[in-house]
C-alpha positions in Angstrom: 16.3 -24.7 -40.5 16.9 -25.4 -36.8 15.3 -28.7 -35.6 12.5 -27.0 -34.0 11.4 -25.1 -37.0 11.5 -28.3 -39.1 9.7 -30.0 -36.5 6.8 -27.3 -36.1 6.5 -26.5 -39.9 6.3 -30.1 -40.5 3.7 -30.5 -37.9 1.7 -27.6 -39.4 1.8 -29.0 -42.6 1.0 -32.6 -41.5 -1.9 -30.9 -39.4 -3.5 -29.1 -42.4 -4.1 -32.7 -43.9 -4.2 -35.6 -41.3 -5.2 -33.7 -37.8 -7.9 -35.4 -35.9 -10.3 -32.9 -34.1 -10.4 -33.7 -30.5 -13.1 -31.5 -29.5 -13.4 -27.5 -28.5 -11.4 -26.8 -31.3 -8.3 -28.9 -30.3 -6.4 -31.1 -32.8 -4.4 -34.4 -32.6 -1.7 -35.9 -34.4 -1.0 -39.8 -34.0 2.7 -39.9 -34.4 5.8 -41.1 -32.1 8.6 -39.4 -31.6 10.5 -41.7 -33.7 8.1 -41.0 -36.6 8.8 -37.2 -36.3 12.2 -38.0 -36.1 12.4 -39.7 -39.6 10.3 -37.2 -41.1 12.5 -34.4 -40.1 15.9 -35.8 -40.2 16.8 -35.7 -36.8 17.4 -38.0 -33.8 14.7 -39.3 -31.8 16.6 -37.8 -28.4 16.6 -34.2 -30.1 12.9 -34.5 -31.2 12.1 -35.3 -27.6 14.0 -32.8 -26.4 12.4 -30.1 -28.6 9.4 -31.4 -27.9 9.3 -31.3 -24.3 10.8 -27.5 -24.7 7.4 -27.1 -26.8 5.1 -28.2 -24.3 6.7 -26.2 -21.6 6.1 -23.1 -23.7 2.6 -24.0 -24.2 2.7 -24.7 -28.0 1.5 -28.1 -27.7 0.7 -30.8 -25.4 2.2 -34.6 -25.4 0.2 -37.4 -24.9 0.9 -40.9 -25.4 1.7 -41.6 -29.1 0.2 -38.2 -30.3 0.4 -34.7 -30.2 -2.4 -32.1 -29.1 -2.7 -28.4 -30.1 -5.2 -25.9 -30.4 -4.6 -25.0 -34.4 -2.1 -25.5 -37.0 -1.3 -21.7 -37.4 -0.4 -21.8 -33.7 2.5 -24.1 -35.0 3.7 -21.8 -37.8 3.5 -18.9 -35.6 5.9 -20.9 -33.0 8.1 -21.8 -36.0 8.6 -18.1 -37.0 8.9 -16.6 -34.1 
């Protein structure tokens, strides 16, 4: 898989088990870019670029030390196309 797919699928899996509900059906994962890079076997710089692209496309929102998204299946959908 490409970095984007690995990242989205890993986030979706984590979201199923550890996401924190932030209200109004939003979820957050308290992870740093370094944590994500280590998880998927990529560099922090590549993860940063990928996350910024996903934020511009509206897939997720970047926050300080966390990622926010509407629902975990949204991440899976983005990974598959």
